[in-house]
N, C-alpha and C positions, 0 to 999 in steps of 0.2 A: 774617577780620573786615573790617568796613567800612574802606575806605582813606581817607586824608586827601584824595586827589584827588576821590573821590566826594562827600565832604562839601563840598569847595570848589565843585564843580560845582553842587551843590544850592543853596548860599547865593548863588552868583553869579546863578543864575536868579531867585531871590527878589528880589535887589537890583535886577535889571533891570526887574522888574515893579513893585516897591513904592518904589524909590529910597531904601530904608533899608539902612544898613550893618550887617553882622553880624560877630561874632567868635565862633568856637567854641573853647573852651578845655578842656584836660584838667582833671581834678579838682585837680591841683596848681598850676593857674593859667597854664599855658603854652599858647601859640597852637597849635592843631591845624590850623585853616583860617580864613581871614578875608577879607572884602572891605575891611576897614580894621583894622589891628592894634590900634587903641585903646590906644596905649602909656601913656596916662594912668591906665589901670586896672592896678594891680600884681597879681602872682600872689597876694600875701597877701590882697587883697580877694576874689579869686575863691575862694581856699581857705576863707575865712571863710564865704562864702555857701554853698559846697558842703557844709560841715559843719553848717549851720543846718537847722532843720526846715522852713523855707519852701520852697515849690516855685517861687516867683517873687518878685522884689523890684525896686523902683525905687530907684536910688541914683545920685546925682551926674549926673543927666540921662541915665542908661542904664537899660535894663530887663534884669534878670538872670533866666534860666530854667534849671531843671534838665532835662536830656535823659535820660530814664529808659531803662533796659534791664533787663528782667526784675525790675522793682520796685526797682532800685537805680540811683543816678545814674551815668551813664557820661561825660557831658560837661556843660559849662556853656555855654549860649548867651547872648551879650550882644547886644542890639539897641540901636543908637545913637538916642537921642531920648527924649522924655517924652510922656506923654499916652496916652489910650485907644487911639488908632489904632496907635501903635507897639506897645502891649501886645497888641492883637489880632493884628497881623502876627507878633509874636514867638511867640504861641501856635500860629499856623499853621506857622511854621518848626519849632517843637519837634515838632509832630505829624508833619511830613514826615520829620524826622531820625529820630524813633523808629520810623517805618514802615521806613525804610531799614535801621536797625540790626537790626530783626526779620528783614527779608528776607535780609540778608547772613548773619545768624547761622543761619538755617534752611538757607541754601545751604551754609554751612560744615559744619554738623552733618550734613546729608545726604551731602555729599561725603566726610566722615570716615567715616560709616557704610558707604558703598558701598566705599571702599577697604579697610576692615577686613573687610567681607563677602567681597570677592574674595580676600583673602589668608588667609582662614580664621582670623581673629583673634578671632572672636566665638563665645560659647556659643550653643547653639540657642535657649535661652529669651531671650537678649539680642537675637537676630536678630528674633524676632517682636515683642518689646516695643518695640524701637527703630523697627522698620518701622511699627508702629501709631502711635507718637508722631509720626513724620515723615510720616504719611499716605501711605505707600508700600504699594500693594496686595500682599498676600502671595500669594494664589492667582492666578497669572497666567502665561501662556506667555511665555517670554523666551529670547533667545539672546545670547551675548556675542560682540562683534566687537573685534578689536584692530587699530587703524590705526597702522602704524609708518612713520615717515619715515626717510630715509637719514641725515639729520643732526638735530641738536637742533631741534625744531619751534618755530615762532613762534606768537604768539597768533592769527594769521589761520587757522591750521589748526583750532584749537578753535572759532573763531567759525563756520567753515563747517559743522562737525559740529553745533553747537548750532542753526544755522539749518535744517539738514536734518531734525533730530530734536528736537522739543520735548518738553515734559512731557505733552502731551495724550494720547499713546498709551502712557503708562507707561514711556517710555524714560528711562534714567539715564546720565549722561555723567560720566566722571572721568578721572584720569590716575594712573599708578603709577611712571612714570619720565620722563626728559627727552625720549624719542623716541616714546612711545606714548600714544595716546588710546584709552580704553576706552569702548565703547558697549554698554550693556545694553539691547537693543531689546525693547520690548513688542510682542507678536505677537497677531494676531487668531486666532480659532478655526480658520480655514480656511487660514492661511498655511503653506506647505510649504517644504521645503529648497530647492526650485527658486526660490521667492520670496526666500529668504535669500541665495542666490547672486546673484540679480539685484540685491539691495540692495548686496551687497559690490562688485559691478562698478560700480554707480552711485556709490558712495562714492569708489572709485578714480578714476573719470572726472571727478567733480566736483572733487575735490582737485587733480587735474591741471590742469583748465581754470580754476577760480576762484582757487585759492591758488597755482597754479604749483608744486605740490609733488608729487614722485613718491613714492608710498606702496605698501606691501604691506598687504593686508587679509586677516585670517584670521577664521574663525568656528567656534565650538563647536556642540554639539548643542542642541536645544530642551529646556528644562526647564520644569516646571510650577509651581514655587513658589520663593519668594525664597531659601530655605535651600539650594537646589540650584544657585544662580547660580555659586558658586565652582567647581563641576565644569565648567560650560560655559566658564568663564574658563581653567581649566587645559587644556581641550581646544583652545581657540583658541590658547593659547600654544604647545602642542605642534604644532598645525597650522602656525604661523608658523615654528617651528624646522625642522620636517620639510620644509616648502616651500622654505626657503633651501638646504637640503642637496640634496634630490633633484629639486626642480622649480623651480630658480632662475630659469628663463626666464619663469615665470608670476608674476603679481602678486596673484592672489587664491587663497587656500588654504582649502578647506573641510575640516573634520575628517573628515567622512564619506567624503571622496573621496581620502584620502591613500594608500590601497592598501597595498602591501607596504612602502613607505617608513616607515609608522608602526610596523610590526613590527620592522624593522631598527633603528629609533631606540631601541627599548626593550630591545635586546639588550646584554649586557655587552661592552665593547670587547675584552676578552681572548678571548671566544668568537668575535667577528667576525674577529680576527686568525688564530685557529685555522682558521676556515672558509676563509679566503683561502689559507692554506698547503695545505690539503687539495685545494682546487679547482685552483689554479695551481701544479702540481708542477714545471713547467718554467719558463715565462716569466711574470713578474709584470706586472700591469697598468701599473705606473708606467714600464715600459720600452717601452710601445707608442708608436710615432711618431704624428704628427698625421694622416698619411694612413690609418693603420690604425684609429685612433679614429673618424675621419670615416666610414670604410667601415662599421664596426660599428654606429655610431649610425644611419646611414642605413638599413642593412639591418634593424635592429630597428624603425625608424620606418615602414618599408614592409611590416611583418608578414612578414618573411623572404621577400619576393618578389624573386627574383634579377633578373628582367627590368626591373622598375620601378626597383630600386635602381641598376642599371647605367645606365639612362636618366637618372636624376637626377644621377648622378656623372659623366655624359658620358664613360663608358668602354665598351668592348666587353664583351659578356656574358662572354666567355671570360676577359677580364682580371679581372673581378670574381670569377669562379670560382677563378682562380689565387690571388687575394688571400685568399679564404676558406680554400682548402686550405693555404696557407702558414700562416695563423693557426691552423688545426687542428693542423698539425704542431708548431708552437711551443708551444701551450698544452695539447694533448691534448683539446680540445673542438671539435666541429664544429657551429658555430652554425646550419648548415642543418637540423640535427636539432632538433626542438622541445624535447626534454628537455635537450639540451646548451645550447640557446639560453636556456631559462629559468634554468639554473644560471649561465650566463655573465652574463646580465642582472642577476641578484641579486648576483653577485660584484662587478660593477662598481658597483652601488649601495652595497654594503658598503665598497668601496674609497673611494668619495666620502664616505661617512659618517665613516670614520676620518680622512681628510684634514681634514675640517671640524672634527672634535673636537680634532685636534692644533693647529689655528689658533685655536680658541675653547674652551680648557679651562674646565670649570665651576668 
C-alpha cells in the first residue's frame, strides 16, 4: 500500500507551490503525514467528519476533505485556511492523493498476482480473470529470469532492473525472497534463445557496473501464455541451482544449456552414491590431491589432447602420460579412452552434486 513517506512527499510539493499547509489523517484522526501537524484539530473532530455523509467541510478556519479509495474513505485531508482558493487547492490535493492510492494499489495487486502465479498458488480460471482485471496480456511470449545476489540485496538492485525493463514490452518484475529479483520478460515474435542469453549477460554486466553488485542470472524456456509462466520460473530456478553445483565459475545459466548437469540434479541421491561406488571401486574422488584434480580438469578442458594439456601444465609430455597411467591404475579408468573419460567426467559431476547437497540440504 501507499507509504507515509510517499504521501508526505506529495503534500510537501503542493505546499511548496501553493504555500498552503496540509495534514493527512487516518480515519481515527491521527497524523499520517503533514506539513503542519495542526494540533488544534483533535482526533475526535476528524472522526466526526469521517463518519459524516459530507465529502468536504469548512470548520474552524480549516477545510476538511475525504480521500477516497474504491468508493470508501481512506484518509482525511485537512487544508489550513478558509475561502474558495484553499478549497480549490484542497480538491487538487485530494485528486492527486487518490491517484496515488490507485496507482499503488494496482502495483500491489499486480505484484501479489505475479508472486502467486510463479508459485502455482492460483487456479487456472483465476489466472485469466485476474490477468484481465490487471490488464496483463494473456497470450504473449515470455521467459523468466532470476537475478540472485550473494547477500541480501538493496533497493538499488531493484531500481536497476526496473530501469532496464519497463512495462512497455509486457515485462513484469517481482521478488520471492531476500536475495532474488524475478523478471518475467515480454518477448517479441522473433526473439530467440540467443537473444535471451544476451539479455542475461547484459543484466549481469549492468548490475556489476551500476549497482556494484555481483549477481548470478538464470533463465527458463520461452512460454506462450500467462498460465505457463510458472513452468519457466521453475526452469530458471533449476538452472540457478544446477549452475551453482556444476558450473560455478559461470555467472549466467540458461536452462537449455545445462547439459548433463540437469540430468544428474534430478537423480535420487542414493542412486548417485551407488553409481560412485560402482565406478570408483578402488580410489574415491575425495582422496585425489590437488595436482591430480588439476591434471584431470585440464585434460578434459583440452578435449583429451595430451600435448596441449602438457603445454598448459608446463610439464613434459611423458610426465603427463605417467600421471594419467598412475590415475588409471588407482581408479581402474583410463581417461585417455573416450568411454572411460565420459564415465569419469560424469562421476566427478555426481561427486560435486553430492557434496553440494550435503552442504545445502533441502
